[in-house]
Biopython code that builds the backbone (N, CA, C, O; Angstrom):
import numpy as np
from Bio.PDB.StructureBuilder import StructureBuilder

atoms = [
    (1, "UNK", "N", (7.977, -9.795, -38.690)),
    (1, "UNK", "CA", (8.126, -8.590, -40.088)),
    (1, "UNK", "C", (9.673, -7.866, -39.866)),
    (1, "UNK", "O", (10.242, -7.529, -38.827)),
    (2, "UNK", "N", (10.033, -7.792, -41.080)),
    (2, "UNK", "CA", (11.586, -7.185, -41.198)),
    (2, "UNK", "C", (11.563, -5.681, -41.407)),
    (2, "UNK", "O", (11.022, -5.061, -42.323)),
    (3, "UNK", "N", (12.284, -5.200, -40.335)),
    (3, "UNK", "CA", (12.164, -3.608, -40.620)),
    (3, "UNK", "C", (12.731, -3.153, -41.866)),
    (3, "UNK", "O", (13.676, -3.700, -42.435)),
    (4, "UNK", "N", (12.080, -2.072, -42.289)),
    (4, "UNK", "CA", (12.590, -1.407, -43.358)),
    (4, "UNK", "C", (14.647, -1.083, -43.764)),
    (4, "UNK", "O", (15.496, -1.310, -42.903)),
    (5, "UNK", "N", (14.850, -0.783, -44.571)),
    (5, "UNK", "CA", (15.994, -0.949, -44.735)),
    (5, "UNK", "C", (16.348, 0.737, -45.263)),
    (5, "UNK", "O", (15.547, 1.322, -45.992)),
    (6, "UNK", "N", (17.509, 1.332, -44.838)),
    (6, "UNK", "CA", (17.732, 3.016, -45.628)),
    (6, "UNK", "C", (19.026, 2.472, -45.769)),
    (6, "UNK", "O", (19.563, 1.725, -44.951)),
    (7, "UNK", "N", (19.619, 2.959, -47.076)),
    (7, "UNK", "CA", (20.485, 2.909, -47.983)),
    (7, "UNK", "C", (21.256, 4.140, -47.712)),
    (7, "UNK", "O", (20.682, 4.869, -46.903)),
    (8, "UNK", "N", (22.650, 4.690, -48.249)),
    (8, "UNK", "CA", (23.032, 5.708, -48.207)),
    (8, "UNK", "C", (24.129, 5.659, -49.190)),
    (8, "UNK", "O", (24.607, 4.533, -49.329)),
    (9, "UNK", "N", (24.394, 6.135, -49.554)),
    (9, "UNK", "CA", (25.987, 6.330, -50.545)),
    (9, "UNK", "C", (26.428, 5.922, -49.752)),
    (9, "UNK", "O", (25.983, 6.070, -48.614)),
    (10, "UNK", "N", (28.004, 4.905, -50.169)),
    (10, "UNK", "CA", (28.712, 4.519, -49.584)),
    (10, "UNK", "C", (29.995, 5.538, -48.892)),
    (10, "UNK", "O", (30.907, 5.302, -48.099)),
    (11, "UNK", "N", (29.589, 6.654, -49.564)),
    (11, "UNK", "CA", (31.106, 7.556, -49.128)),
    (11, "UNK", "C", (30.359, 8.372, -47.668)),
    (11, "UNK", "O", (30.966, 8.855, -46.712)),
    (12, "UNK", "N", (29.190, 8.328, -47.847)),
    (12, "UNK", "CA", (28.726, 9.048, -46.781)),
    (12, "UNK", "C", (28.657, 8.145, -45.337)),
    (12, "UNK", "O", (29.202, 8.432, -44.271)),
    (13, "UNK", "N", (27.879, 7.059, -45.621)),
    (13, "UNK", "CA", (28.029, 6.197, -44.815)),
    (13, "UNK", "C", (29.307, 6.078, -43.919)),
    (13, "UNK", "O", (29.504, 6.338, -42.732)),
    (14, "UNK", "N", (30.153, 5.559, -44.981)),
    (14, "UNK", "CA", (31.944, 5.518, -44.239)),
    (14, "UNK", "C", (32.155, 6.795, -43.305)),
    (14, "UNK", "O", (32.427, 6.691, -42.109)),
    (15, "UNK", "N", (32.010, 7.956, -43.942)),
    (15, "UNK", "CA", (31.983, 9.263, -43.434)),
    (15, "UNK", "C", (31.337, 8.971, -41.760)),
    (15, "UNK", "O", (31.835, 8.874, -40.638)),
    (16, "UNK", "N", (30.298, 8.919, -42.204)),
    (16, "UNK", "CA", (30.042, 8.644, -40.746)),
    (16, "UNK", "C", (30.287, 7.649, -39.646)),
    (16, "UNK", "O", (30.145, 7.732, -38.426)),
    (17, "UNK", "N", (30.613, 6.881, -40.275)),
    (17, "UNK", "CA", (31.258, 5.660, -39.398)),
    (17, "UNK", "C", (33.133, 5.653, -38.595)),
    (17, "UNK", "O", (33.727, 4.977, -37.755)),
    (18, "UNK", "N", (33.471, 6.923, -39.559)),
    (18, "UNK", "CA", (34.813, 7.890, -39.550)),
    (18, "UNK", "C", (34.282, 8.797, -38.427)),
    (18, "UNK", "O", (35.049, 9.083, -37.508)),
    (19, "UNK", "N", (32.679, 9.397, -38.438)),
    (19, "UNK", "CA", (33.258, 10.320, -37.597)),
    (19, "UNK", "C", (32.662, 9.704, -35.836)),
    (19, "UNK", "O", (32.928, 10.185, -34.735)),
    (20, "UNK", "N", (31.910, 8.653, -36.148)),
    (20, "UNK", "CA", (31.556, 8.020, -35.073)),
    (20, "UNK", "C", (32.257, 7.364, -33.874)),
    (20, "UNK", "O", (32.002, 7.314, -32.670)),
    (21, "UNK", "N", (33.504, 6.747, -34.869)),
    (21, "UNK", "CA", (34.913, 5.881, -34.165)),
    (21, "UNK", "C", (35.558, 7.184, -33.531)),
    (21, "UNK", "O", (35.927, 7.129, -32.359)),
    (22, "UNK", "N", (35.730, 8.523, -34.364)),
    (22, "UNK", "CA", (36.764, 9.654, -33.816)),
    (22, "UNK", "C", (35.723, 10.390, -32.309)),
    (22, "UNK", "O", (36.146, 10.846, -31.247)),
    (23, "UNK", "N", (34.495, 10.263, -32.737)),
    (23, "UNK", "CA", (33.634, 10.449, -30.985)),
    (23, "UNK", "C", (34.482, 9.520, -30.114)),
    (23, "UNK", "O", (35.333, 9.785, -29.265)),
    (24, "UNK", "N", (34.007, 8.353, -30.570)),
    (24, "UNK", "CA", (34.326, 7.215, -29.323)),
    (24, "UNK", "C", (35.361, 7.654, -29.112)),
    (24, "UNK", "O", (35.400, 7.801, -27.891)),
    (25, "UNK", "N", (36.671, 8.117, -29.724)),
    (25, "UNK", "CA", (37.853, 7.257, -29.539)),
    (25, "UNK", "C", (38.769, 8.707, -28.705)),
    (25, "UNK", "O", (39.841, 8.792, -28.107)),
    (26, "UNK", "N", (37.512, 9.830, -29.120)),
    (26, "UNK", "CA", (38.024, 11.132, -27.874)),
    (26, "UNK", "C", (36.816, 11.492, -27.044)),
    (26, "UNK", "O", (36.273, 12.574, -26.819)),
    (27, "UNK", "N", (36.655, 10.719, -26.802)),
    (27, "UNK", "CA", (35.332, 10.882, -25.586)),
    (27, "UNK", "C", (36.040, 11.058, -24.618)),
    (27, "UNK", "O", (37.011, 10.386, -24.272)),
    (28, "UNK", "N", (35.360, 12.448, -23.870)),
    (28, "UNK", "CA", (35.523, 12.883, -22.494)),
    (28, "UNK", "C", (34.699, 12.662, -21.407)),
    (28, "UNK", "O", (33.820, 13.501, -21.209)),
    (29, "UNK", "N", (34.807, 11.525, -20.505)),
    (29, "UNK", "CA", (34.188, 11.118, -19.304)),
    (29, "UNK", "C", (33.473, 12.019, -18.661)),
    (29, "UNK", "O", (32.333, 11.805, -18.248)),
    (30, "UNK", "N", (34.438, 13.675, -18.462)),
    (30, "UNK", "CA", (34.030, 14.482, -17.701)),
    (30, "UNK", "C", (32.975, 15.112, -18.301)),
    (30, "UNK", "O", (32.293, 15.719, -17.475)),
    (31, "UNK", "N", (32.496, 15.217, -19.680)),
    (31, "UNK", "CA", (32.004, 15.592, -20.603)),
    (31, "UNK", "C", (30.725, 15.094, -21.409)),
    (31, "UNK", "O", (30.525, 15.318, -22.602)),
    (32, "UNK", "N", (29.794, 14.296, -20.449)),
    (32, "UNK", "CA", (29.127, 13.125, -21.086)),
    (32, "UNK", "C", (28.038, 13.822, -21.854)),
    (32, "UNK", "O", (27.471, 12.950, -22.514)),
    (33, "UNK", "N", (27.324, 15.343, -22.134)),
    (33, "UNK", "CA", (26.268, 15.519, -22.438)),
    (33, "UNK", "C", (27.192, 15.505, -23.761)),
    (33, "UNK", "O", (26.801, 15.076, -24.846)),
    (34, "UNK", "N", (28.606, 16.091, -23.488)),
    (34, "UNK", "CA", (29.009, 15.909, -25.553)),
    (34, "UNK", "C", (29.064, 15.150, -26.355)),
    (34, "UNK", "O", (29.289, 15.330, -27.552)),
    (35, "UNK", "N", (28.847, 14.116, -25.751)),
    (35, "UNK", "CA", (29.054, 12.987, -26.305)),
    (35, "UNK", "C", (28.447, 12.652, -27.236)),
    (35, "UNK", "O", (28.743, 12.361, -28.395)),
    (36, "UNK", "N", (27.044, 12.731, -26.357)),
    (36, "UNK", "CA", (25.373, 12.690, -26.954)),
    (36, "UNK", "C", (25.369, 13.467, -28.081)),
    (36, "UNK", "O", (25.208, 13.039, -29.224)),
    (37, "UNK", "N", (25.599, 14.948, -27.671)),
    (37, "UNK", "CA", (25.663, 16.133, -28.776)),
    (37, "UNK", "C", (26.347, 15.617, -30.001)),
    (37, "UNK", "O", (25.787, 15.600, -31.097)),
    (38, "UNK", "N", (27.503, 15.218, -29.809)),
    (38, "UNK", "CA", (28.095, 15.076, -31.017)),
    (38, "UNK", "C", (27.522, 13.840, -31.996)),
    (38, "UNK", "O", (27.449, 13.773, -33.223)),
    (39, "UNK", "N", (27.212, 13.059, -31.135)),
    (39, "UNK", "CA", (26.384, 11.449, -32.226)),
    (39, "UNK", "C", (25.729, 12.138, -33.013)),
    (39, "UNK", "O", (26.072, 12.513, -34.134)),
    (40, "UNK", "N", (24.263, 12.434, -32.181)),
    (40, "UNK", "CA", (23.195, 13.837, -32.634)),
    (40, "UNK", "C", (23.849, 14.537, -34.117)),
    (40, "UNK", "O", (23.140, 14.872, -35.067)),
    (41, "UNK", "N", (24.825, 14.621, -34.086)),
    (41, "UNK", "CA", (25.074, 15.970, -35.185)),
    (41, "UNK", "C", (25.689, 14.725, -36.179)),
    (41, "UNK", "O", (25.476, 14.745, -37.391)),
    (42, "UNK", "N", (26.087, 14.176, -35.849)),
    (42, "UNK", "CA", (27.258, 13.044, -37.041)),
    (42, "UNK", "C", (25.851, 12.521, -37.865)),
    (42, "UNK", "O", (25.589, 12.916, -39.001)),
    (43, "UNK", "N", (24.944, 11.513, -37.058)),
    (43, "UNK", "CA", (23.916, 11.272, -37.765)),
    (43, "UNK", "C", (23.193, 12.306, -38.104)),
    (43, "UNK", "O", (22.500, 12.125, -39.105)),
    (44, "UNK", "N", (23.131, 13.212, -37.660)),
    (44, "UNK", "CA", (22.066, 14.363, -38.617)),
    (44, "UNK", "C", (22.559, 14.695, -39.763)),
    (44, "UNK", "O", (21.789, 14.971, -40.684)),
    (45, "UNK", "N", (24.206, 14.742, -39.970)),
    (45, "UNK", "CA", (24.816, 15.057, -41.250)),
    (45, "UNK", "C", (24.050, 14.001, -42.112)),
    (45, "UNK", "O", (23.509, 14.236, -43.192)),
    (46, "UNK", "N", (24.090, 12.886, -41.507)),
    (46, "UNK", "CA", (23.745, 12.062, -42.792)),
    (46, "UNK", "C", (21.613, 12.055, -43.089)),
    (46, "UNK", "O", (20.804, 11.392, -43.738)),
    (47, "UNK", "N", (21.596, 12.979, -42.342)),
    (47, "UNK", "CA", (19.739, 13.271, -42.332)),
    (47, "UNK", "C", (19.020, 11.891, -41.539)),
    (47, "UNK", "O", (17.964, 11.407, -41.947)),
    (48, "UNK", "N", (19.529, 11.525, -40.731)),
    (48, "UNK", "CA", (18.918, 11.037, -39.807)),
    (48, "UNK", "C", (18.205, 11.625, -38.659)),
    (48, "UNK", "O", (19.043, 12.083, -37.883)),
    (49, "UNK", "N", (16.809, 11.831, -38.162)),
    (49, "UNK", "CA", (16.324, 12.585, -37.327)),
    (49, "UNK", "C", (15.487, 11.640, -36.963)),
    (49, "UNK", "O", (15.243, 10.716, -37.740)),
    (50, "UNK", "N", (14.911, 11.713, -35.725)),
    (50, "UNK", "CA", (13.867, 11.557, -35.365)),
    (50, "UNK", "C", (12.465, 12.013, -35.214)),
    (50, "UNK", "O", (12.111, 13.187, -35.106)),
    (51, "UNK", "N", (11.611, 10.837, -35.220)),
    (51, "UNK", "CA", (10.315, 11.499, -35.913)),
    (51, "UNK", "C", (9.478, 12.440, -35.137)),
    (51, "UNK", "O", (8.504, 13.048, -35.578)),
    (52, "UNK", "N", (10.032, 12.509, -33.740)),
    (52, "UNK", "CA", (8.916, 13.710, -32.830)),
    (52, "UNK", "C", (10.195, 15.043, -33.403)),
    (52, "UNK", "O", (10.625, 15.764, -32.503)),
    (53, "UNK", "N", (10.547, 15.210, -34.360)),
    (53, "UNK", "CA", (11.326, 16.669, -34.568)),
    (53, "UNK", "C", (10.605, 17.164, -36.062)),
    (53, "UNK", "O", (10.724, 18.278, -36.574)),
    (54, "UNK", "N", (10.009, 16.272, -36.471)),
    (54, "UNK", "CA", (9.177, 16.288, -37.849)),
    (54, "UNK", "C", (8.271, 17.423, -37.849)),
    (54, "UNK", "O", (7.245, 17.249, -37.192)),
    (55, "UNK", "N", (8.456, 18.989, -38.660)),
    (55, "UNK", "CA", (6.902, 19.297, -38.449)),
    (55, "UNK", "C", (6.204, 19.953, -39.561)),
    (55, "UNK", "O", (5.520, 20.965, -39.713)),
    (56, "UNK", "N", (6.696, 18.869, -40.364)),
    (56, "UNK", "CA", (5.750, 19.019, -41.759)),
    (56, "UNK", "C", (6.153, 19.990, -42.935)),
    (56, "UNK", "O", (5.800, 19.922, -44.112)),
    (57, "UNK", "N", (6.823, 20.735, -42.441)),
    (57, "UNK", "CA", (7.760, 21.404, -43.583)),
    (57, "UNK", "C", (9.072, 20.564, -44.397)),
    (57, "UNK", "O", (9.279, 20.478, -45.608)),
    (58, "UNK", "N", (9.787, 20.041, -43.344)),
    (58, "UNK", "CA", (11.200, 19.629, -43.442)),
    (58, "UNK", "C", (11.208, 18.364, -44.577)),
    (58, "UNK", "O", (12.233, 17.683, -44.586)),
    (59, "UNK", "N", (9.968, 17.955, -45.675)),
    (59, "UNK", "CA", (9.755, 16.909, -46.025)),
    (59, "UNK", "C", (10.958, 16.544, -46.586)),
    (59, "UNK", "O", (11.597, 17.375, -47.231)),
    (60, "UNK", "N", (11.422, 15.240, -46.408)),
    (60, "UNK", "CA", (13.103, 14.782, -47.596)),
    (60, "UNK", "C", (12.432, 13.777, -48.528)),
    (60, "UNK", "O", (11.218, 13.816, -48.731)),
    (61, "UNK", "N", (13.133, 12.993, -49.020)),
    (61, "UNK", "CA", (13.220, 12.300, -50.283)),
    (61, "UNK", "C", (11.823, 10.923, -49.756)),
    (61, "UNK", "O", (10.804, 10.632, -50.383)),
    (62, "UNK", "N", (12.446, 10.204, -48.098)),
    (62, "UNK", "CA", (11.667, 9.819, -47.442)),
    (62, "UNK", "C", (11.447, 9.640, -45.886)),
    (62, "UNK", "O", (12.286, 9.842, -45.008)),
    (63, "UNK", "N", (10.326, 9.279, -45.755)),
    (63, "UNK", "CA", (10.510, 9.168, -44.087)),
    (63, "UNK", "C", (9.477, 7.912, -43.557)),
    (63, "UNK", "O", (8.249, 7.851, -43.621)),
    (64, "UNK", "N", (10.281, 7.115, -43.110)),
    (64, "UNK", "CA", (10.006, 6.078, -42.618)),
    (64, "UNK", "C", (9.919, 5.813, -41.232)),
    (64, "UNK", "O", (10.659, 6.246, -40.349)),
    (65, "UNK", "N", (8.656, 4.837, -41.091)),
    (65, "UNK", "CA", (8.374, 5.277, -40.029)),
    (65, "UNK", "C", (7.800, 3.479, -39.719)),
    (65, "UNK", "O", (7.030, 2.722, -40.309)),
    (66, "UNK", "N", (8.827, 3.354, -38.243)),
    (66, "UNK", "CA", (8.408, 1.810, -37.904)),
    (66, "UNK", "C", (8.068, 1.701, -36.729)),
    (66, "UNK", "O", (8.552, 2.538, -35.967)),
    (67, "UNK", "N", (6.998, 0.510, -36.056)),
    (67, "UNK", "CA", (6.779, 0.149, -34.689)),
    (67, "UNK", "C", (7.574, 0.212, -34.092)),
    (67, "UNK", "O", (7.476, -0.080, -32.900)),
]
sb = StructureBuilder()
sb.init_structure("model")
sb.init_model(0)
sb.init_chain("A")
sb.init_seg("    ")
for serial, (resi, resn, name, xyz) in enumerate(atoms, 1):
    if name == "N":
        sb.init_residue(resn, " ", resi, " ")
    sb.init_atom(name, np.array(xyz, "f"), 0.0, 1.0, " ", f" {name:<3s}", serial, name[0])
structure = sb.get_structure()
């Protein structure tokens, strides 16, 4: 089965890639929790969130659930 795809405007996608690259380049091994937080914030800025935090009130344009 093919997984569903999610497409974003190119400028938003490239901005996220740039942010992730910057996070990787400035990673501080002494603060590993900061790495995870920064990545979560980065993908969250693009509107990517885990289904577990959905409360039924923050509906976006698309909710994709995959097995």
